[in-house]
C-alpha positions in Angstrom: -42.6 -75.7 -2.0 -46.2 -74.5 -1.3 -46.3 -71.4 0.9 -48.1 -72.2 4.2 -50.1 -69.9 6.4 -47.0 -69.8 8.8 -44.8 -68.8 5.9 -47.2 -66.1 4.8 -47.7 -64.6 8.2 -43.9 -64.2 8.7 -43.6 -62.7 5.2 -46.3 -60.2 6.0 -44.6 -59.3 9.2 -41.4 -58.8 7.3 -43.3 -56.4 5.0 -44.3 -54.5 8.1 -40.5 -54.4 8.9 -40.6 -56.7 11.9 -37.1 -58.0 12.3 -37.2 -59.9 15.6 -39.8 -62.0 17.4 -39.3 -62.9 21.1 -40.8 -66.2 22.1 -40.8 -69.7 23.5 -41.7 -72.9 21.5 -44.5 -75.3 21.9 -46.5 -77.6 19.8 -49.3 -75.0 19.4 -46.9 -73.0 17.2 -45.0 -75.7 15.4 -46.2 -74.5 12.0 -44.8 -71.0 12.7 -41.5 -72.4 14.0 -41.1 -74.5 10.9 -41.8 -71.4 8.8 -39.3 -69.5 10.8 -36.6 -72.1 9.9 -37.4 -71.7 6.2 -36.7 -67.9 6.2 -33.9 -65.6 7.2 -35.5 -62.2 7.4 -37.1 -62.3 10.9 -35.1 -63.6 13.8 -36.7 -65.8 16.5 -35.1 -65.0 19.9 -35.8 -67.8 22.4 -36.4 -66.6 25.9 -36.4 -68.6 29.1 -40.1 -67.9 29.8 -43.0 -66.4 27.8 -43.4 -63.6 30.3 -39.9 -62.5 29.5 -40.8 -62.6 25.8 -43.6 -60.2 26.3 -41.5 -57.9 28.5 -38.9 -57.9 25.7 -41.5 -57.0 23.1 -42.6 -54.1 25.2 -39.0 -52.9 25.8 -38.3 -53.2 22.1 -41.2 -50.8 21.5 -40.0 -48.4 24.2 -36.4 -48.3 23.1 -37.0 -48.2 19.3 -40.4 -46.7 18.7 -41.3 -49.8 16.6 -43.9 -52.4 17.2 -42.6 -55.2 19.4 -43.7 -58.8 18.6 -43.8 -61.8 20.8 -45.0 -65.4 20.2 -46.2 -68.2 22.4 -47.9 -71.6 22.2 -51.5 -72.3 23.2 -52.8 -72.7 26.7 -50.0 -72.3 29.3 -47.6 -70.4 27.0 -50.3 -67.9 26.1 -51.2 -67.4 29.7 -47.6 -66.7 30.6 -47.5 -63.7 28.2 -50.1 -61.8 30.1 -48.0 -59.9 32.7 -45.6 -58.5 30.1 -48.5 -57.6 27.8 -50.2 -55.8 30.6 -47.0 -53.9 31.1 -47.2 -52.8 27.5 -50.9 -51.9 27.7 -50.6 -49.7 30.8 -47.6 -47.9 29.3 -49.3 -47.5 25.9 -46.7 -49.4 23.9 -47.4 -51.0 20.5 -47.0 -54.8 20.9 -48.4 -57.6 18.8 -48.7 -61.1 20.4 -49.0 -64.1 18.1 -50.4 -67.1 19.9 -51.1 -70.7 18.9 -54.3 -72.6 19.6 -55.4 -76.3 19.6 -56.6 -77.7 16.3 -60.0 -76.3 15.2 -61.7 -79.7 15.3 -60.9 -80.0 19.1 -62.2 -76.6 20.1 -65.1 -76.8 22.5 -64.2 -80.4 23.6 -62.4 -79.5 26.8 -59.2 -80.7 25.0 -55.8 -80.7 26.7 -54.4 -77.1 26.9 -57.6 -75.7 25.3 -58.2 -72.2 26.7 -60.7 -69.6 25.4 -57.9 -67.3 24.2 -60.1 -64.7 22.7 -61.7 -64.1 26.1 -58.4 -64.4 27.9 -56.8 -61.6 25.8 -59.9 -59.5 25.5 -58.9 -57.1 28.1 -55.1 -56.8 27.6 -55.5 -56.8 23.8 -58.9 -55.1 23.7 -57.9 -52.8 20.8 -57.7 -55.9 18.6 -57.8 -59.6 19.3 -59.0 -62.2 16.8 -58.7 -65.9 16.1 -58.1 -67.0 12.5 -60.3 -69.8 11.2 -59.4 -69.7 7.5 -56.2 -69.0 5.6 -57.8 -66.0 3.8 -57.9 -64.1 7.1 -54.2 -64.0 7.8 -53.4 -61.0 5.6 -56.0 -58.7 7.1 -55.4 -59.9 10.7 -51.7 -59.1 10.5 -52.3 -55.8 8.7 -55.0 -54.7 11.2 -53.0 -55.8 14.3 -49.9 -54.0 13.2 -51.7 -50.9 12.2 -53.8 -50.8 15.3 -50.8 -51.4 17.6 -49.0 -48.5 15.9 -51.8 -46.0 15.6 -53.3 -46.6 19.1 -50.1 -47.5 20.9 -51.8 -50.6 22.1 -51.5 -54.4 22.5 -53.0 -56.6 19.8 -53.3 -60.3 19.5 -53.6 -62.8 16.7 -54.6 -66.4 17.5 -53.9 -69.1 15.0 -54.9 -72.8 15.5 -52.1 -75.3 15.0 -53.6 -77.0 12.0 -54.3 -73.8 10.2 -50.6 -72.8 10.4 -49.7 -75.7 8.0 -52.4 -75.0 5.5 -51.7 -73.5 2.1 -51.5 -69.7 2.3 -54.0 -67.4 0.6 -51.9 -64.4 -0.1 -54.6 -62.7 -2.2 -58.2 -63.6 -1.2 -60.7 -63.8 -4.1 -62.3 -60.5 -5.0 -65.8 -61.5 -3.9 -68.3 -60.7 -1.3 -67.2 -61.5 2.2 -63.5 -61.4 1.6 -61.2 -58.6 2.7 -58.2 -57.2 0.7 -56.1 -55.2 3.2 -52.9 -53.3 2.7 -49.8 -52.3 4.6 -49.4 -48.6 3.8 -47.8 -45.9 6.0 -49.4 -44.2 8.9 -49.9 -40.5 9.3 -51.5 -38.6 12.1 -53.2 -35.2 12.6 -50.3 -34.1 14.8 -51.2 -30.4 15.6 -54.4 -29.1 17.2 -56.4 -26.3 15.5 -55.3 -22.7 15.7 -58.1 -21.6 18.0 -57.1 -24.3 20.6 -53.5 -23.3 20.4 -54.4 -19.6 20.9 -56.5 -20.5 24.0 -53.6 -22.5 25.5 -51.1 -19.8 24.8 -53.3 -17.2 26.5 -53.5 -19.3 29.6 -49.7 -19.9 29.7 -48.9 -16.2 28.9 -51.2 -15.1 31.8 -49.4 -17.3 34.3 -46.8 -15.8 36.6 -45.6 -19.1 38.1 -45.7 -21.8 35.4 -44.8 -25.4 36.1 -44.3 -28.1 33.4 -44.8 -31.8 33.9 -43.3 -34.0 31.2 -44.1 -37.7 30.8 -43.3 -40.5 28.4 -45.2 -38.7 25.6 -42.7 -35.9 25.8 -39.7 -38.0 24.6 -38.3 -36.6 21.4 -39.5 -33.1 22.3 -36.6 -32.0 24.6 -35.6 -28.9 22.5 -39.2 -27.7 22.4 -39.8 -28.3 26.1 -36.7 -26.4 27.0 -37.6 -23.5 24.7 -41.1 -23.3 26.2 -39.6 -23.3 29.7 -37.2 -20.6 28.8 -40.0 -18.4 27.3 -42.3 -18.9 30.3 -39.6 -18.8 33.0 -41.0 -22.3 34.0 -39.5 -25.3 35.7 -39.8 -28.8 34.4 -40.7 -31.8 36.6 -40.8 -35.3 35.2 -43.0 -38.3 35.7 -41.2 -41.6 36.1 -41.6 -42.6 32.5 -40.5 -39.2 31.4 -37.2 -39.2 33.3 -35.2 -39.1 30.1 -37.4 -36.5 28.4 -35.1 -33.6 29.3 -31.7 -33.6 30.9 -31.3 -33.2 34.7 -28.2 -31.0 34.0 -30.5 -28.0 33.3 -30.8 -25.8 36.3 -34.6 -25.5 36.0 -35.3 -29.2 35.8 -36.7 -30.2 39.2 -36.4 -34.0 38.6 -38.9 -36.7 39.4 -42.3 -36.1 40.9 -44.5 -38.1 43.3 -43.8 -40.5 46.1 -40.2 -40.9 44.9 -39.9 -37.3 43.8 -37.8 -34.4 44.8 -38.6 -31.6 47.1 -38.0 -29.1 44.3 -40.8 -30.8 42.2 -43.1 -31.0 45.2 -42.7 -27.3 46.1 -43.0 -26.2 42.5 -46.3 -27.9 42.1 -47.6 -26.5 45.3 -46.6 -23.0 44.5 -47.4 -22.7 40.8 -50.4 -20.8 39.3 -50.3 -22.5 35.9 -49.6 -26.1 34.9 -48.6 -27.4 31.5 -48.7 -31.2 31.3 -47.1 -32.8 28.3 -47.5 -36.5 27.5 -48.1 -37.6 31.0 -50.8 -39.7 32.8 -49.1 -39.2 36.2 -51.7 -40.7 38.6 -51.1 -39.1 42.1 -53.3 -36.1 42.5 -51.8 -35.2 45.9 -48.5 -34.2 44.1 -50.3 -32.0 41.5 -51.6 -28.5 42.3 -54.7 -28.3 44.4 -57.9 -27.9 42.3 -58.5 -24.2 41.5 -54.9 -23.3 42.5 -53.6 -23.4 38.9 -55.0 -23.0 35.4 -54.2 -26.0 33.3 -53.1 -26.9 29.8 -52.5 -30.5 28.7 -50.9 -31.9 25.5 -51.6 -35.5 24.7 -51.9 -37.6 21.6 -54.8 -39.6 23.2 -58.0 -37.7 23.7 -59.0 -40.2 26.4 -56.1 -39.2 28.6 -56.7 -35.4 28.9 -58.3 -33.8 32.0 -58.0 -37.3 33.6 -55.6 -36.3 36.4 -56.3 -32.6 36.8 -59.2 -30.4 35.6 -57.5 -28.7 32.6 -58.8 -25.5 31.1 -57.3 -26.2 27.6 -56.7 -29.7 26.1 -54.5 -30.0 23.0 -54.7 -33.3 21.2 -51.6 -33.9 19.2 -48.0 -35.1 19.0 -46.0 -33.4 21.8 -43.2 -32.1 19.7 -45.3 -30.8 16.8 -47.8 -29.2 19.2 -45.1 -27.5 21.2 -43.6 -26.2 18.0 -46.9 -24.8 16.9 -47.4 -23.2 20.3 -44.0 -21.6 20.7 -44.6 -18.6 18.3 -47.7 -17.7 20.4 -45.9 -17.6 23.7 -44.5 -14.4 25.2 -41.2 -14.2 27.0 -41.6 -13.4 30.7 -39.4 -10.6 31.8 -39.8 -11.3 35.5 -37.4 -14.3 36.3 -38.1 -14.4 40.0 -40.0 -17.6 39.8 -37.3 -19.2 37.6 -34.6 -18.2 40.1 -36.6 -19.6 43.0 -36.9 -22.9 41.1 -33.2 -22.9 40.4 -32.5 -22.5 44.1 -34.8 -25.4 45.0 -33.1 -27.6 42.4 -29.6 -26.9 43.8 -30.9 -27.7 47.3 -32.5 -31.0 46.1 -29.2 -32.2 44.5 -27.2 -31.3 47.6 -29.7 -33.2 49.8 -29.6 -36.2 47.6 -25.8 -36.2 47.7 -25.9 -35.9 51.5 -28.3 -38.9 51.8 -26.1 -40.9 49.4 -23.1 -40.4 51.6 -24.7 -41.3 54.9 -22.9 -44.1 56.7 -25.2 -47.1 57.2 -24.6 -50.5 58.8 -24.4 -52.1 55.4 -23.6 -50.3 52.2 -25.8 -47.4 51.4 -27.7 -48.2 48.1 -28.1 -44.6 47.3 -24.3 -44.2 47.2 -24.1 -47.0 44.6 -26.6 -45.3 42.4 -24.9 -41.9 42.9 -21.5 -43.2 41.9 -22.9 -45.1 39.0 -24.5 -41.9 37.7 -21.1 -40.1 37.7 -19.7 -42.8 35.3 -22.6 -43.2 32.8 -21.7 -42.3 29.3 -23.9 -39.8 27.4 -25.6 -42.6 25.3 -26.2 -45.1 28.1 -29.5 -47.0 28.2 -31.0 -47.8 31.6 -33.6 -50.4 32.5 -35.2 -50.0 35.9 -37.2 -52.5 38.0 -40.0 -52.0 40.5 -39.0 -51.7 44.2 -36.6 -49.6 46.1 -34.3 -49.5 43.0 -37.1 -47.5 41.4 -36.6 -44.7 44.0 -32.9 -44.5 43.6 -33.2 -44.6 39.8 -35.7 -41.7 39.9 -33.7 -39.7 42.4 -30.0 -40.4 42.1 -29.4 -40.9 38.3 -28.8 -37.7 36.4 -30.5 -37.9 33.0 -28.4 -36.5 30.2 -29.3 -35.5 26.6 -28.8 -38.8 24.7 -29.6 -41.2 27.5 -32.5 -43.6 27.2 -34.3 -45.3 30.2 -37.5 -47.0 31.1 -39.2 -49.3 33.5 -42.7 -50.7 34.2 -44.6 -47.5 34.9 -48.3 -48.1 34.8 -48.2 -51.7 36.0 -45.2 -51.3 38.2 -44.5 -55.0 38.0 -41.4 -56.6 39.4 -39.2 -58.5 36.9 -39.0 -56.0 34.0 -35.5 -54.7 34.2 -33.6 -57.7 33.0 -35.7 -58.5 29.9 -35.9 -54.7 29.2 -32.0 -54.6 29.3 -31.7 -57.6 27.0 -34.1 -56.2 24.5 -32.4 -52.8 24.6 -29.1 -54.5 23.9 -30.5 -56.5 21.0 -31.9 -53.3 19.5 -28.8 -51.2 20.2 -25.8 -53.6 20.4 -23.3 -50.8 20.3 -24.5 -48.9 23.4 -23.9 -49.5 27.1 -27.0 -50.9 28.8 -27.4 -51.0 32.6 -30.1 -53.0 34.4 -31.0 -51.8 37.9 -32.5 -54.7 39.8 -33.6 -55.6 43.3 -32.8 -59.0 44.7 -36.5 -59.9 44.7 -36.9 -59.2 41.0 -33.5 -60.9 40.3 -34.7 -64.1 42.0 -38.1 -63.8 40.3 -36.9 -64.0 36.7 -33.7 -62.0 36.4 -31.5 -65.0 36.9 -33.3 -66.8 34.1 -32.9 -63.8 31.8 -29.2 -63.8 32.6 -29.0 -67.2 30.9 -30.3 -65.6 27.7 -27.8 -62.8 28.0 -25.0 -65.4 28.4 -26.2 -67.0 25.1 -26.2 -63.8 23.0 -23.7 -61.4 24.4 -20.9 -62.3 21.9 -23.1 -61.0 19.1 -23.0 -57.4 20.4 -20.4 -54.9 19.1 -20.2 -53.5 22.6 -20.5 -56.5 24.9 -21.1 -54.4 28.1 -24.3 -55.0 29.9 -24.1 -54.1 33.5 -26.5 -55.6 36.0 -26.6 -53.8 39.4 -28.3 -55.9 42.0 -29.3 -54.4 45.3 -28.8 -57.4 47.5 -30.5 -56.5 50.8 -32.3 -59.8 51.4 -35.6 -58.0 51.7 -38.6 -57.2 49.5 -37.7 -53.7 50.6 -40.2 -51.4 49.1 -43.2 -53.4 50.3 -41.5 -53.7 53.7 -41.4 -50.0 54.0 -45.0 -49.8 52.7 -46.1 -52.1 55.5 -44.5 -49.8 58.0 -45.3 -46.4 56.5 -48.7 -47.0 54.9 -50.2 -49.6 57.3 -48.4 -48.9 60.5 -47.5 -52.6 60.6 -44.1 -54.2 61.5 -42.2 -56.1 58.9 -43.7 -59.5 58.3 -40.5 -61.6 58.0 -42.2 -64.6 56.5 -43.3 -62.6 53.5 -40.4 -60.2 53.2 -37.1 -61.9 53.8 -35.2 -63.3 50.8 -32.3 -65.7 50.5 -28.8 -64.3 50.1 -27.7 -65.4 46.7 -24.2 -65.0 45.3 -25.3 -63.2 42.1 -21.8 -62.4 40.8 -20.7 -66.1 41.4 -23.8 -67.1 39.4 -22.8 -64.8 36.6 -19.3 -66.3 36.4 -20.9 -69.8 36.4 -22.6 -68.7 33.2 -19.3 -67.5 31.6 -20.0 -63.8 32.4 -18.2 -61.7 35.0 -19.1 -59.9 38.3 -18.0 -58.9 41.7 -19.6 -58.8 45.2 -19.4 -55.4 46.8 -19.8 -55.1 50.6 -18.1 -51.8 51.6 -18.4 -48.2 50.4 -14.8 -48.0 49.3 -15.3 -51.0 47.0 -18.1 -49.3 44.9 -15.8 -47.2 42.8 -13.3 -49.9 41.8 -16.2 -52.4 41.1 -18.0 -49.9 38.9 -14.7 -49.2 37.0 -14.3 -52.9 36.5 -17.8 -53.2 35.2 -17.4 -50.3 32.8 -14.1 -51.7 31.4 -15.3 -55.3 31.2 -15.4 -57.2 27.9 -18.5 -59.1 28.7 -21.7 -58.6 30.7 -21.0 -57.9 34.4 -23.0 -58.4 37.6 -22.5 -56.0 40.5 -23.7 -57.8 43.6 -24.2 -54.8 45.9 -24.7 -56.1 49.5 -26.8 -53.2 50.7 -28.6 -51.8 53.7 -32.3 -52.6 53.7 -33.3 -50.0 56.4 -33.2 -46.9 54.3 -36.8 -45.7 53.7 -37.7 -44.5 50.1 -39.5 -41.5 51.4 -41.7 -39.0 49.6 -40.4 -35.5 49.3 -42.5 -34.4 52.3 -43.6 -36.4 55.3 -46.7 -35.4 57.3 -46.9 -36.0 61.0 -49.5 -38.7 60.5 -47.2 -40.5 58.0 -44.2 -40.4 60.4 -46.5 -41.6 63.2 -47.2 -44.8 61.1 -43.5 -45.8 61.2 -43.3 -45.5 65.0 -46.6 -47.4 65.4 -45.0 -50.2 63.4 -42.1 -50.2 65.9 -44.5 -50.3 68.9 -46.3 -53.3 67.4 -43.2 -55.4 67.4 -41.1 -54.4 64.5 -38.3 -57.0 64.3 -35.7 -54.5 63.2 -36.8 -51.7 65.5 -33.4 -50.3 66.3 -32.3 -50.2 62.7 -35.6 -48.5 61.7 -35.3 -45.9 64.4 -31.7 -45.1 63.3 -32.8 -44.9 59.7 -35.7 -42.6 60.5 -33.5 -40.4 62.6 -31.0 -40.0 59.8 -33.9 -38.8 57.6 -34.9 -36.3 60.3 -38.0 -38.2 61.4 -37.7 -38.4 65.2 -40.4 -39.9 67.4 -42.9 -37.2 68.5 
């Protein structure tokens, strides 16, 4: 049989070692789907929605370090990809989207489902987006998209009209003017900055008496080097949200998360340090970094565009985090005065004690922090976590103790709801022998998590370890935004926008052939978690939890506290519960 463009595109992706494509069918990609049926090297994983496919491609990149690939039809299918692709773009993940288009002859005729896809994807896939018009382009479009996605850690998009997919492939374009003969090849990077730059950075770090380190997503894989640098400099290590798993929380000088959902230890360290080393992070909130002119700064990042973007750094090192730290270590001097380190250790111990105290507070309904705290005690060393956006993000950041071999991620830059479930599924497809835990709010679960649970029900029997635990905080409230209304705007909860239906998530899981349990009292948490960890199939924990626990920043100013009480005065519908919750956090009305 003659090889079609669809056949050749898949063959070329296979040569780039793509093993899985997440997508949803449509007539705009029928040629690709027919080609998919004719081969057995790349697997097509049907999702319930194209947005989920894009999330899964992003998660595949995060949990494997490989390029994630998703596929959708023209028009509506292509549009559905955008949220998941923006998630990948803002978290700098390599993803390639393959999208169908109407037949070439109909373009420009306002044809059904005709959308200007190049323009549509120009922002999210700005690193490389191109529509093929002839068979001879496919080779170099695939090669360039894959290479660009890898090298720039970006989203790329290839658009192929439906009629072109069935044309005869041109695997080797003629060697003549106007044709391009691209190759696959391996990628190598200039990983280490020049000696003079390393020397400058070392001098700054050696001169500091109170050094703070901030590790982000780019620091993953450099844990040993980060720890050695911290030991030499007597420094503490704070972590941006995407860098939560970069170093273990079990180390006494790791202060934990930073920012609005950060620890007091991280907040104090940043406010008291005289030197800042930022590694692989684009943490955006300047109010949680040292004041300008307070600290000398050194930044390590592989992307030159990201340095001195969040803090005015004195030395910027462009390179891979691990390789750059390795080159820097011989130039660093061990600090003999460990007073700063001891102060950090004391703050870390205080932070963990305070978090445990908050987790054990009695609340009218089950305290969600306790569910996360008890979950953390049971997580195995190699667990993979997938977080969502909302109040679950706060408890993931604060109450889960990262350990050496754990993996975990969520939507960082975009902070979109709905990422945890597709992330968890993609993690399980990539690592079928490891326990995966999705941490989801009821808003995100209703948004698309329940759809994703259908896909989990379809595939779980393929996994060597069938356990995928879904912890749903069922508080019938879009909780994080509710507290933002109160604390940022001084406005009472707007019930029409914030209230959610009470759904029986565990019952729904059992309806799909999975397992689960509804948890309504604190004493039920432990047995429910034990049941989930010993289950032989995916398990949903429906945690009926208290909504009125504010996910507070590590410090509250008088003006911020005032906002909460202004919301009460304006007619907060849950005023008594809010007063009680604020009092438990030590925020009494002035």
